[in-house]
Residue frames as a rotation matrix with the C-alpha (Angstrom) as fourth column:
MET 1
0.577 0.817 0.000 0.00
0.817 -0.577 0.000 0.00
0.000 0.000 -1.000 0.00
THR 2
-0.404 -0.705 0.583 1.46
0.667 -0.664 -0.339 3.33
0.626 0.252 0.738 -1.02
GLU 3
-0.052 0.324 -0.945 1.22
0.889 -0.415 -0.191 6.18
-0.454 -0.850 -0.267 1.47
ILE 4
0.015 0.186 0.982 -0.28
0.741 -0.662 0.114 9.39
0.671 0.726 -0.148 0.12
GLN 5
-0.655 -0.228 -0.721 0.55
0.660 -0.638 -0.397 12.73
-0.370 -0.735 0.568 1.72
SER 6
0.180 0.850 0.495 -2.51
0.951 -0.279 0.132 15.00
0.250 0.447 -0.859 1.47
HIS 7
-0.907 -0.417 -0.054 -2.55
0.420 -0.896 -0.145 18.80
0.012 -0.155 0.988 1.24
GLU 8
-0.059 0.895 -0.441 -5.41
0.605 -0.319 -0.729 21.06
-0.794 -0.310 -0.523 2.24
VAL 9
-0.697 -0.061 0.714 -6.93
0.679 -0.375 0.631 22.88
0.229 0.925 0.303 -0.73
GLU 10
-0.548 0.509 -0.664 -8.65
0.130 -0.733 -0.668 26.25
-0.826 -0.452 0.336 -0.39
LEU 11
-0.299 0.562 0.771 -11.71
0.954 0.195 0.228 26.71
-0.022 0.804 -0.594 -2.60
VAL 12
-0.818 -0.063 -0.572 -12.15
0.103 -0.994 -0.037 30.27
-0.567 -0.089 0.819 -3.88
PRO 13
0.131 0.957 0.258 -15.67
0.580 0.137 -0.803 31.25
-0.804 0.255 -0.537 -5.05
GLU 14
-0.645 -0.204 0.737 -16.15
0.749 -0.361 0.555 32.61
0.153 0.910 0.385 -8.55
ARG 15
-0.622 0.391 -0.679 -17.53
0.125 -0.806 -0.578 36.12
-0.773 -0.444 0.452 -8.36
THR 16
-0.640 0.523 0.563 -20.79
0.692 0.074 0.718 36.62
0.334 0.849 -0.409 -10.26
LEU 17
-0.603 0.540 0.587 -23.64
-0.444 -0.839 0.316 39.12
0.663 -0.071 0.745 -10.24
GLY 18
0.464 0.867 0.180 -25.69
-0.593 0.153 0.791 38.56
0.658 -0.473 0.585 -7.12
SER 19
-0.140 -0.581 -0.802 -22.92
0.360 0.725 -0.588 36.77
0.923 -0.370 0.108 -5.24
PRO 20
0.825 0.442 -0.353 -23.49
0.466 -0.177 0.867 36.93
0.320 -0.880 -0.352 -1.48
ALA 21
0.624 -0.577 0.527 -21.31
-0.532 -0.807 -0.255 39.46
0.573 -0.121 -0.811 0.30
ASP 22
0.275 -0.512 0.814 -20.05
-0.866 0.237 0.441 36.86
-0.419 -0.826 -0.378 2.75
ASP 23
0.993 0.054 -0.104 -19.17
-0.101 0.840 -0.534 34.31
0.059 0.541 0.839 0.07
ALA 24
0.364 -0.910 0.199 -15.75
-0.867 -0.253 0.429 33.55
-0.340 -0.329 -0.881 1.55
PRO 25
-0.233 -0.539 -0.810 -13.27
-0.730 0.647 -0.221 30.87
0.642 0.540 -0.544 0.50
LEU 26
0.861 0.503 0.076 -13.97
-0.452 0.690 0.565 27.36
0.232 -0.521 0.821 1.79
ARG 27
-0.276 -0.960 0.037 -11.32
-0.826 0.218 -0.520 25.67
0.491 -0.174 -0.853 3.89
GLY 28
-0.669 -0.112 0.735 -11.14
-0.601 0.663 -0.447 22.19
-0.437 -0.740 -0.511 5.30
ARG 29
0.391 0.914 0.107 -13.46
-0.602 0.342 -0.722 20.72
-0.696 0.218 0.684 2.66
LEU 30
0.979 -0.092 -0.180 -11.04
-0.107 0.522 -0.846 19.32
0.172 0.848 0.502 0.09
THR 31
0.273 -0.948 0.166 -7.62
-0.469 0.020 0.883 17.70
-0.840 -0.319 -0.439 0.26
PHE 32
0.896 -0.091 -0.434 -5.39
-0.387 0.318 -0.865 16.53
0.217 0.944 0.249 -2.56
GLY 33
0.276 -0.839 0.469 -2.52
-0.514 0.284 0.809 14.07
-0.812 -0.465 -0.353 -2.46
TRP 34
0.824 -0.059 -0.563 -0.33
-0.514 0.338 -0.788 12.24
0.237 0.939 0.248 -4.94
ASP 35
0.272 -0.837 0.475 2.56
-0.218 0.427 0.877 9.88
-0.937 -0.342 -0.066 -5.40
VAL 36
0.482 -0.253 -0.839 4.84
-0.867 0.000 -0.499 9.23
0.126 0.967 -0.219 -8.38
LEU 37
0.427 -0.208 0.880 5.60
-0.341 0.864 0.370 5.52
-0.838 -0.458 0.298 -8.66
PRO 38
-0.723 -0.656 -0.215 7.72
-0.497 0.279 0.822 3.42
-0.480 0.701 -0.528 -11.03
SER 39
-0.143 0.727 -0.671 5.71
-0.966 0.045 0.254 1.93
0.215 0.685 0.696 -13.85
ASP 40
-0.127 0.044 -0.991 6.38
-0.160 0.985 0.064 -1.63
0.979 0.167 -0.118 -12.61
HIS 41
-0.666 -0.158 0.729 5.52
-0.710 -0.163 -0.685 -1.01
0.227 -0.974 -0.004 -8.96
GLU 42
-0.922 0.343 -0.180 3.74
0.382 0.885 -0.267 -3.67
0.068 -0.315 -0.947 -6.96
GLY 43
-0.282 0.909 -0.308 -0.01
0.458 -0.155 -0.876 -3.29
-0.843 -0.388 -0.372 -7.40
ALA 44
-0.598 0.069 -0.798 0.09
-0.632 -0.653 0.417 -1.76
-0.492 0.754 0.435 -10.89
PRO 45
0.506 0.856 0.104 -2.73
-0.576 0.425 -0.699 -3.10
-0.643 0.293 0.708 -13.10
ALA 46
0.062 -0.494 0.867 -1.70
0.330 0.830 0.450 -6.16
-0.942 0.258 0.214 -15.12
GLU 47
0.652 0.236 0.721 -2.64
0.750 -0.057 -0.659 -4.52
-0.114 0.970 -0.214 -18.41
TRP 48
0.921 -0.386 -0.046 -0.44
-0.388 -0.922 -0.021 -1.53
-0.034 0.037 -0.999 -17.57
LEU 49
0.178 -0.886 0.428 2.52
-0.394 0.335 0.856 -3.81
-0.902 -0.321 -0.290 -16.87
SER 50
0.221 -0.032 0.975 1.92
0.713 0.688 -0.139 -5.56
-0.666 0.725 0.175 -20.19
TYR 51
0.947 0.161 0.278 1.87
0.309 -0.699 -0.645 -2.20
0.090 0.697 -0.711 -21.97
VAL 52
0.661 -0.750 -0.006 5.16
-0.659 -0.584 0.473 -1.15
-0.358 -0.309 -0.881 -20.37
LYS 53
0.033 -0.666 0.745 6.84
-0.038 0.745 0.667 -4.47
-0.999 -0.050 -0.001 -21.16
ALA 54
0.482 0.237 0.843 5.73
0.771 0.343 -0.537 -4.20
-0.417 0.909 -0.017 -24.80
THR 55
0.799 -0.228 0.556 7.52
0.186 -0.785 -0.591 -0.84
0.571 0.576 -0.585 -25.16
PRO 56
0.577 -0.597 -0.558 10.87
0.791 0.237 0.564 -1.31
-0.204 -0.767 0.609 -23.35
GLU 57
-0.356 -0.767 0.533 12.47
0.863 -0.489 -0.128 1.60
0.359 0.415 0.836 -25.22
ARG 58
0.056 0.469 0.882 10.13
0.004 -0.883 0.469 4.10
0.998 -0.023 -0.052 -23.53
GLU 59
-0.884 -0.349 -0.312 10.15
0.331 0.006 -0.944 5.47
0.331 -0.937 0.111 -19.96
PHE 60
0.050 0.985 0.166 7.00
0.184 -0.173 0.968 5.69
0.982 -0.018 -0.190 -17.85
ARG 61
-0.976 -0.134 0.171 5.81
-0.148 -0.165 -0.975 6.86
0.159 -0.977 0.141 -14.45
HIS 62
-0.240 0.915 -0.324 2.66
0.746 0.388 0.541 5.89
0.621 -0.112 -0.776 -12.60
LEU 63
-0.864 0.008 0.504 1.03
-0.221 -0.905 -0.365 9.10
0.453 -0.426 0.783 -11.32
LEU 64
-0.280 0.750 -0.599 -1.41
0.827 0.506 0.247 8.34
0.488 -0.426 -0.762 -8.48
MET 65
-0.843 0.087 0.531 -3.64
-0.233 -0.949 -0.214 11.17
0.485 -0.304 0.820 -7.20
VAL 66
-0.420 0.716 -0.558 -6.35
0.873 0.487 -0.032 11.23
0.249 -0.500 -0.829 -4.53
CYS 67
-0.589 0.386 0.710 -9.06
-0.318 -0.919 0.236 13.88
0.743 -0.087 0.664 -4.06
SER 68
-0.656 0.358 -0.664 -10.77
0.730 0.525 -0.438 13.74
0.191 -0.772 -0.606 -0.66
PHE 69
-0.413 0.636 0.652 -14.13
-0.146 -0.753 0.641 15.50
0.899 0.169 0.404 -0.33
ARG 70
-0.917 0.058 -0.395 -15.53
0.398 0.218 -0.891 16.28
0.034 -0.974 -0.223 3.12
PRO 71
-0.021 0.996 0.089 -19.17
0.915 -0.017 0.403 16.86
0.403 0.090 -0.911 4.12
GLU 72
-0.002 0.100 0.995 -20.46
-0.011 -0.995 0.100 20.28
1.000 -0.011 0.003 5.08
THR 73
-0.518 -0.201 -0.831 -20.07
0.823 0.146 -0.548 21.55
0.231 -0.969 0.090 8.63
PRO 74
0.470 0.740 -0.482 -21.90
0.839 -0.545 -0.018 24.26
-0.275 -0.396 -0.876 10.63
THR 75
0.269 -0.443 -0.855 -19.11
0.002 -0.888 0.460 26.70
-0.963 -0.125 -0.238 9.71
SER 76
-0.749 -0.494 -0.441 -18.62
-0.460 -0.090 0.883 25.55
-0.476 0.865 -0.160 6.11
LYS 77
0.131 0.954 0.270 -21.93
-0.261 0.296 -0.919 25.11
-0.956 0.050 0.288 4.34
GLY 78
0.284 0.122 -0.951 -22.67
-0.952 -0.083 -0.295 23.49
-0.114 0.989 0.092 1.00
THR 79
0.390 -0.119 0.913 -22.57
-0.038 0.989 0.145 19.96
-0.920 -0.091 0.381 -0.39
PHE 80
-0.638 -0.704 -0.311 -20.32
-0.393 -0.050 0.918 18.95
-0.662 0.708 -0.245 -3.26
ARG 81
0.540 0.841 -0.028 -22.23
-0.365 0.205 -0.908 18.51
-0.758 0.500 0.418 -6.51
HIS 82
0.916 -0.308 0.257 -19.49
0.369 0.397 -0.840 18.24
0.157 0.864 0.478 -9.12
ALA 83
0.523 -0.815 -0.250 -15.71
-0.350 -0.473 0.809 18.60
-0.777 -0.335 -0.533 -9.25
SER 84
0.959 -0.283 -0.022 -12.95
0.083 0.352 -0.932 18.27
0.272 0.892 0.361 -11.82
LEU 85
0.439 -0.898 0.026 -9.25
-0.077 -0.009 0.997 17.46
-0.895 -0.440 -0.073 -11.69
GLY 86
0.988 -0.153 -0.008 -7.16
-0.008 0.006 -1.000 18.37
0.153 0.988 0.005 -14.71
VAL 87
0.389 -0.920 0.043 -3.49
0.264 0.156 0.952 17.59
-0.883 -0.359 0.303 -15.28
ALA 88
0.945 -0.192 -0.264 -1.33
-0.322 -0.422 -0.848 19.43
0.051 0.886 -0.461 -17.82
LEU 89
0.580 -0.774 0.254 1.81
0.549 0.602 0.580 17.43
-0.602 -0.197 0.774 -18.61
SER 90
0.972 -0.231 0.040 4.76
-0.140 -0.712 -0.688 19.41
0.187 0.663 -0.725 -19.88
THR 91
0.223 -0.964 -0.144 8.52
0.951 0.182 0.250 19.92
-0.215 -0.193 0.958 -20.29
PRO 92
-0.081 -0.303 -0.950 10.44
0.171 -0.943 0.286 23.19
-0.982 -0.139 0.128 -20.77
ASP 93
-0.971 -0.210 -0.114 10.18
-0.089 -0.123 0.988 22.53
-0.222 0.970 0.101 -24.52
PRO 94
-0.233 0.969 -0.085 6.59
-0.649 -0.221 -0.728 23.37
-0.724 -0.115 0.680 -25.58
GLU 95
0.104 0.238 -0.966 6.95
-0.948 0.317 -0.025 21.03
0.300 0.918 0.259 -28.55
ALA 96
-0.514 -0.333 -0.791 7.82
-0.105 0.939 -0.327 18.03
0.851 -0.085 -0.518 -26.36
ARG 97
-0.115 0.584 0.804 5.08
-0.964 -0.262 0.052 16.98
0.241 -0.769 0.593 -23.95
PRO 98
-0.954 -0.093 0.286 4.61
-0.195 0.916 -0.351 13.84
-0.229 -0.391 -0.892 -21.86
VAL 99
-0.340 0.856 -0.390 1.48
-0.664 0.076 0.744 11.83
0.666 0.512 0.542 -22.58
ALA 100
-0.328 0.357 0.874 -0.95
-0.750 0.464 -0.471 9.99
-0.574 -0.811 0.116 -20.30
ARG 101
-0.812 -0.065 -0.581 -0.97
-0.497 0.600 0.627 6.76
0.308 0.797 -0.519 -22.29
LEU 102
-0.311 0.723 -0.616 -3.43
0.504 0.676 0.538 5.02
0.806 -0.143 -0.575 -19.95
ILE 103
-0.655 0.176 0.735 -5.78
-0.614 -0.691 -0.382 6.45
0.440 -0.701 0.560 -17.34
ASP 104
-0.388 0.570 -0.725 -7.94
0.579 0.762 0.290 4.96
0.717 -0.307 -0.625 -14.62
PRO 105
-0.240 0.604 0.760 -10.80
0.467 0.758 -0.455 5.11
-0.851 0.246 -0.464 -14.15
GLY 106
-0.922 0.197 0.333 -12.30
0.251 -0.349 0.903 5.61
0.295 0.916 0.272 -17.56
GLU 107
-0.077 0.894 0.441 -15.57
-0.568 -0.403 0.718 5.41
0.820 -0.196 0.539 -15.65
ARG 108
-0.967 -0.111 -0.230 -16.34
0.131 0.558 -0.819 4.45
0.219 -0.822 -0.525 -12.06
THR 109
-0.230 0.967 0.107 -19.94
-0.387 -0.192 0.902 3.64
0.893 0.166 0.418 -11.20
ARG 110
-0.921 0.114 0.372 -22.08
-0.311 0.361 -0.879 2.71
-0.235 -0.926 -0.297 -8.25
PRO 111
-0.698 0.715 -0.016 -25.24
0.588 0.586 0.557 0.61
0.408 0.380 -0.830 -8.36
VAL 112
-0.504 0.651 0.568 -28.52
-0.562 -0.746 0.356 2.40
0.656 -0.139 0.742 -7.96
ALA 113
-0.911 0.196 0.364 -30.32
-0.248 0.446 -0.860 1.38
-0.331 -0.873 -0.358 -4.76
GLY 114
-0.035 0.998 0.058 -33.54
-0.655 0.021 -0.755 -0.55
-0.754 -0.065 0.653 -5.12
PHE 115
0.384 0.130 -0.914 -32.40
-0.875 0.369 -0.315 -2.95
0.296 0.920 0.256 -7.83
GLY 116
0.996 0.083 0.022 -31.48
-0.085 0.926 0.368 -5.86
0.011 -0.368 0.930 -5.58
THR 117
0.374 -0.927 -0.033 -27.81
0.371 0.183 -0.910 -4.94
0.850 0.328 0.412 -5.42
GLY 118
0.877 -0.273 -0.396 -25.28
0.306 -0.319 0.897 -4.21
-0.371 -0.908 -0.196 -2.75
MET 119
0.725 -0.664 0.184 -21.87
-0.208 -0.465 -0.860 -2.65
0.657 0.585 -0.476 -2.97
SER 120
0.742 -0.599 -0.299 -18.43
0.583 0.359 0.729 -3.56
-0.330 -0.715 0.616 -1.68
LEU 121
0.839 -0.528 0.130 -15.40
-0.402 -0.764 -0.505 -1.26
0.366 0.371 -0.853 -1.59
THR 122
0.706 -0.705 -0.071 -11.81
0.611 0.555 0.565 -2.49
-0.359 -0.442 0.822 -1.43
VAL 123
0.805 -0.551 -0.218 -8.52
-0.590 -0.782 -0.201 -0.61
-0.060 0.290 -0.955 -1.65
ASN 124
0.708 -0.625 0.329 -5.46
0.578 0.781 0.238 -2.30
-0.406 0.022 0.914 -3.13
ALA 125
-0.286 -0.937 0.203 -2.14
0.933 -0.224 0.281 -0.47
-0.218 0.269 0.938 -3.55
GLY 126
-0.723 0.003 -0.691 -3.90
0.105 -0.988 -0.115 2.85
-0.683 -0.155 0.714 -3.25
LEU 127
-0.867 0.449 -0.217 -6.49
-0.321 -0.170 0.932 2.01
0.382 0.877 0.292 -5.95
LEU 128
-0.478 0.789 0.385 -10.18
-0.592 0.035 -0.805 1.91
-0.649 -0.613 0.450 -5.13
ASP 129
-0.941 0.241 -0.239 -12.11
-0.021 0.662 0.750 -1.08
0.339 0.710 -0.617 -6.47
VAL 130
-0.392 0.889 0.235 -15.89
-0.856 -0.259 -0.448 -0.96
-0.338 -0.377 0.862 -6.48
GLY 131
-0.990 0.061 -0.126 -17.63
0.013 0.936 0.351 -4.34
0.139 0.346 -0.928 -6.49
VAL 132
-0.268 0.963 0.037 -21.30
-0.910 -0.266 0.318 -5.18
0.316 0.052 0.947 -6.98
GLU 133
-0.987 0.056 0.151 -23.11
-0.014 0.902 -0.431 -7.84
-0.160 -0.428 -0.890 -4.99
ARG 134
-0.293 0.939 -0.182 -26.54
-0.955 -0.279 0.099 -9.02
0.042 0.203 0.978 -6.09
PRO 135
0.075 0.395 0.916 -28.76
-0.438 0.838 -0.326 -12.09
-0.896 -0.377 0.235 -5.65
PRO 136
-0.772 -0.441 0.457 -28.37
0.137 0.586 0.798 -14.82
-0.620 0.679 -0.392 -8.32
ASP 137
-0.211 0.782 0.587 -31.92
0.950 0.306 -0.066 -14.28
-0.231 0.543 -0.807 -9.60
ALA 138
0.270 0.297 -0.916 -31.68
0.222 -0.945 -0.241 -10.50
-0.937 -0.138 -0.321 -9.83
GLY 139
0.830 0.066 0.554 -31.61
0.558 -0.124 -0.820 -8.75
0.015 0.990 -0.140 -13.20
PRO 140
-0.110 -0.918 0.380 -28.72
0.820 -0.300 -0.487 -6.61
0.561 0.259 0.786 -14.43
PRO 141
0.062 0.123 -0.990 -28.04
0.845 -0.534 -0.013 -3.86
-0.530 -0.837 -0.137 -11.86
LYS 142
0.734 0.185 0.653 -28.59
0.515 -0.779 -0.359 -0.27
0.443 0.600 -0.667 -12.87
GLU 143
-0.039 -0.866 -0.498 -25.48
0.966 -0.159 0.202 1.86
-0.254 -0.473 0.843 -12.50
GLU 144
0.949 0.205 0.241 -24.75
0.264 -0.932 -0.249 5.59
0.174 0.300 -0.938 -12.41
TRP 145
0.157 -0.982 0.108 -21.33
0.664 0.024 -0.747 7.13
0.731 0.189 0.656 -12.90
ILE 146
0.885 0.031 -0.465 -19.53
0.408 -0.531 0.743 8.92
-0.224 -0.847 -0.483 -10.08
VAL 147
0.096 -0.880 -0.465 -16.12
-0.237 -0.473 0.848 9.41
-0.967 0.029 -0.254 -11.74
ARG 148
0.888 0.119 0.444 -15.30
0.390 0.314 -0.865 9.80
-0.243 0.942 0.232 -15.43
GLY 149
-0.002 -0.958 -0.287 -11.86
0.176 -0.282 0.943 10.10
-0.984 -0.048 0.169 -17.00
HIS 150
0.965 0.233 0.120 -11.00
0.172 -0.218 -0.961 11.75
-0.198 0.948 -0.250 -20.31
GLY 151
0.704 -0.671 -0.231 -7.82
-0.710 -0.671 -0.215 12.25
-0.011 0.315 -0.949 -22.29
ALA 152
0.515 -0.565 0.644 -6.12
0.187 0.808 0.559 8.87
-0.836 -0.168 0.522 -22.65
SER 153
0.052 -0.659 0.750 -3.09
0.976 0.194 0.102 9.21
-0.212 0.727 0.653 -24.97
GLN 154
0.581 0.151 0.800 -3.22
0.380 -0.919 -0.103 12.98
0.720 0.363 -0.591 -24.45
PRO 155
-0.524 -0.850 -0.042 -0.98
0.472 -0.250 -0.845 15.41
0.709 -0.463 0.532 -22.49
ASN 156
-0.791 0.300 0.533 -3.95
-0.540 -0.753 -0.376 16.82
0.289 -0.586 0.757 -20.54
PRO 157
-0.556 0.615 -0.559 -6.07
0.517 0.783 0.347 14.11
0.651 -0.096 -0.753 -18.87
LEU 158
-0.611 0.488 0.624 -9.15
-0.681 -0.725 -0.100 15.18
0.404 -0.486 0.775 -16.92
TRP 159
-0.733 0.458 -0.503 -11.37
0.572 0.815 -0.091 13.49
0.369 -0.354 -0.859 -14.36
GLU 160
-0.345 0.731 0.589 -14.89
-0.558 -0.664 0.497 14.53
0.755 -0.157 0.637 -13.37
PHE 161
-0.933 0.116 -0.341 -16.41
0.342 0.589 -0.732 13.66
0.116 -0.799 -0.590 -9.99
ARG 162
-0.443 0.853 0.276 -20.17
-0.390 -0.460 0.797 13.71
0.807 0.246 0.537 -9.50
GLY 163
-0.912 0.307 0.271 -22.43
-0.182 0.288 -0.940 13.49
-0.367 -0.907 -0.207 -6.51
THR 164
-0.605 0.773 -0.190 -25.80
0.009 0.246 0.969 11.83
0.796 0.584 -0.156 -7.03
LYS 165
0.168 0.779 0.605 -28.97
-0.736 -0.308 0.602 11.74
0.655 -0.547 0.522 -4.99
ARG 166
0.946 0.245 -0.213 -28.07
-0.088 0.826 0.557 8.31
0.312 -0.508 0.803 -3.63
SER 167
0.405 -0.885 -0.229 -24.28
0.913 0.402 0.061 8.72
0.038 -0.234 0.972 -3.52
PRO 168
0.966 -0.071 -0.247 -23.05
-0.023 -0.981 0.191 12.08
-0.256 -0.179 -0.950 -2.19
LEU 169
0.505 -0.855 0.119 -19.68
0.159 -0.043 -0.986 13.30
0.848 0.517 0.115 -3.40
ALA 170
0.664 -0.292 0.688 -17.64
-0.747 -0.297 0.595 12.56
0.031 -0.909 -0.415 -0.28
GLY 171
0.754 -0.424 0.502 -14.66
0.062 0.807 0.587 10.54
-0.654 -0.412 0.635 0.82
ASP 172
-0.209 -0.961 -0.179 -11.51
-0.342 -0.100 0.934 9.52
-0.916 0.256 -0.308 -1.04
HIS 173
0.893 0.430 0.130 -11.45
-0.006 0.301 -0.954 9.27
-0.449 0.851 0.272 -4.84
PRO 174
-0.104 -0.994 0.026 -8.18
-0.064 0.033 0.997 7.98
-0.992 0.102 -0.067 -6.34
VAL 175
0.966 0.236 -0.108 -7.32
-0.123 0.051 -0.991 8.37
-0.229 0.970 0.078 -10.03
THR 176
0.146 -0.959 0.243 -4.20
0.132 0.262 0.956 7.27
-0.980 -0.107 0.165 -11.89
ALA 177
0.898 0.027 -0.439 -2.32
-0.421 -0.240 -0.875 7.84
-0.129 0.970 -0.204 -15.13
LEU 178
0.393 -0.812 0.432 0.49
0.662 0.576 0.480 5.93
-0.638 0.098 0.763 -16.82
VAL 179
0.831 -0.098 -0.548 2.62
-0.288 -0.918 -0.273 8.81
-0.476 0.385 -0.791 -18.09
GLU 180
0.546 -0.692 0.472 5.10
0.837 0.439 -0.325 8.35
0.018 0.573 0.819 -20.93
LEU 181
0.466 -0.448 -0.763 8.01
0.246 -0.763 0.598 10.69
-0.850 -0.467 -0.245 -20.23
VAL 182
0.950 -0.312 0.009 9.96
-0.114 -0.375 -0.920 12.80
0.291 0.873 -0.391 -22.71
PRO 183
0.537 -0.798 -0.273 13.61
0.843 0.518 0.146 11.62
0.025 -0.308 0.951 -22.57
ASP 184
-0.415 -0.907 0.076 16.35
0.893 -0.422 -0.159 14.03
0.177 0.002 0.984 -21.49
HIS 185
-0.375 0.358 0.855 13.87
-0.092 -0.932 0.350 16.64
0.923 0.053 0.382 -20.23
PRO 186
-0.967 0.248 0.059 12.42
-0.061 -0.001 -0.998 17.55
-0.247 -0.969 0.016 -16.83
ASN 187
-0.528 0.847 -0.069 8.82
0.257 0.236 0.937 16.29
0.810 0.477 -0.342 -16.88
THR 188
-0.969 0.245 0.021 6.15
-0.109 -0.354 -0.929 17.91
-0.220 -0.903 0.370 -14.72
ALA 189
-0.387 0.921 0.041 2.41
0.769 0.298 0.565 17.66
0.509 0.250 -0.824 -14.12
GLU 190
-0.951 0.147 0.272 0.51
-0.237 -0.910 -0.339 20.88
0.198 -0.387 0.901 -13.42
VAL 191
-0.615 0.739 -0.276 -2.68
0.787 0.597 -0.158 20.31
0.048 -0.314 -0.948 -11.43
LEU 192
-0.827 0.489 0.277 -5.88
-0.442 -0.870 0.217 22.34
0.347 0.057 0.936 -11.82
MET 193
-0.724 0.608 -0.327 -9.03
0.687 0.678 -0.261 21.77
0.063 -0.414 -0.908 -9.76
ALA 194
-0.745 0.598 0.296 -12.54
-0.545 -0.801 0.248 23.21
0.386 0.023 0.922 -9.65
ALA 195
-0.834 0.491 -0.250 -15.77
0.551 0.730 -0.403 22.33
-0.016 -0.474 -0.880 -7.85
GLU 196
-0.405 0.807 0.430 -19.48
-0.349 -0.571 0.743 23.12
0.845 0.151 0.513 -7.65
LEU 197
-0.935 0.173 -0.309 -21.30
0.354 0.406 -0.843 23.11
-0.020 -0.898 -0.440 -4.33
HIS 198
-0.161 0.949 0.273 -25.00
0.346 -0.204 0.916 23.34
0.924 0.242 -0.296 -3.64
HIS 199
-0.994 -0.106 -0.041 -25.98
0.084 -0.434 -0.897 25.77
0.077 -0.894 0.441 -0.90
ARG 200
-0.362 0.922 -0.139 -29.47
0.909 0.316 -0.272 25.73
-0.207 -0.225 -0.952 0.59
ASN 201
0.309 0.503 -0.807 -29.78
0.414 -0.835 -0.362 29.51
-0.856 -0.222 -0.466 0.41
TRP 202
-0.097 -0.475 -0.874 -27.56
-0.529 -0.720 0.450 30.39
-0.843 0.506 -0.182 -2.58
GLY 203
0.915 0.376 -0.147 -28.10
-0.333 0.495 -0.803 27.47
-0.229 0.783 0.578 -4.94
ILE 204
0.687 -0.682 0.250 -25.18
0.726 0.655 -0.209 26.26
-0.021 0.325 0.945 -7.05
ARG 205
0.812 -0.534 -0.238 -21.89
-0.470 -0.838 0.276 28.08
-0.347 -0.112 -0.931 -6.44
ARG 206
0.823 -0.566 -0.042 -18.69
0.339 0.549 -0.764 27.47
0.456 0.614 0.644 -8.43
TYR 207
0.772 -0.634 0.042 -15.23
-0.344 -0.362 0.867 27.42
-0.535 -0.684 -0.497 -6.90
ARG 208
0.629 -0.704 -0.330 -11.69
-0.147 0.309 -0.940 27.09
0.764 0.639 0.091 -8.18
ALA 209
0.786 -0.395 -0.475 -8.91
0.617 0.467 0.633 25.60
-0.029 -0.791 0.611 -6.12
ARG 210
0.726 -0.651 0.222 -6.13
-0.621 -0.759 -0.196 27.84
0.296 0.004 -0.955 -4.88
LEU 211
0.884 -0.437 -0.169 -3.13
0.455 0.886 0.089 25.56
0.111 -0.155 0.982 -5.11
THR 212
0.611 -0.773 -0.171 0.30
-0.479 -0.532 0.698 26.35
-0.631 -0.345 -0.695 -3.73
SER 213
0.158 -0.628 -0.762 3.42
-0.969 0.050 -0.242 25.44
0.190 0.777 -0.600 -5.69
THR 214
-0.628 -0.484 0.610 3.80
-0.646 0.761 -0.061 22.15
-0.435 -0.432 -0.790 -3.79
PRO 215
-0.223 0.545 0.808 0.65
0.298 0.828 -0.476 20.35
-0.928 0.134 -0.347 -5.01
HIS 216
0.559 0.497 -0.664 0.29
-0.396 -0.543 -0.740 22.56
-0.729 0.677 -0.107 -8.09
ALA 217
0.454 -0.508 -0.732 3.36
-0.808 0.112 -0.579 21.26
0.376 0.854 -0.360 -9.96
ILE 218
0.768 -0.142 0.625 4.35
-0.245 0.836 0.491 17.63
-0.592 -0.530 0.607 -9.54
THR 219
-0.049 -0.876 -0.480 7.84
-0.977 -0.059 0.206 16.57
-0.209 0.479 -0.853 -10.62
LEU 220
0.910 0.410 0.063 7.75
-0.373 0.876 -0.306 13.38
-0.180 0.255 0.950 -12.67
SER 221
0.578 -0.806 0.129 11.43
0.815 0.561 -0.145 13.30
0.044 0.188 0.981 -13.65
GLY 222
0.462 -0.477 -0.748 14.47
0.255 -0.736 0.627 15.47
-0.849 -0.480 -0.219 -13.04
């Protein structure tokens, strides 16, 4: 099991017409952590290991990131409705960019309650596995997505996180990318985050994450 060091993330509200005067930044509601692992580390998906072995002339890193959403408190109102995590991979040469060859999840779902299903959650090597349990005579379970990934084989992968009526957006949500590095260059990953929260009195409010240099730019290679 890899150990992830988390950093508190301040959420700054987007100013719009009619914004409440006391619409202050939110603190203590979101943390972000990451680790950069070798591509052949213990616990890497088997298909990722096969991909790496099939291209021995290339260099890869396994970028593991975890967003942790916390429920509202008496001093920090609003429930998470939607959030996004974007990663811009780069080198000092704008013409040479690392690429997220494989990403996970492409889609993570949870079963909808009331269809004879249950749910089991397991964590292996920092990766969250969602399992479905249902009676043998039950029909196919209905699922709804909670995390979606975009940008495989691109230098700018993106993940969306969604809260649903039955599954609030809360807790730890890990995502990963198998990054192909650019040889002989420093490779970095710039992190951008945004979120929407629903407030009982204000409705939907949009926030962007104020990231310090430490979690904002992740060093993939020197």
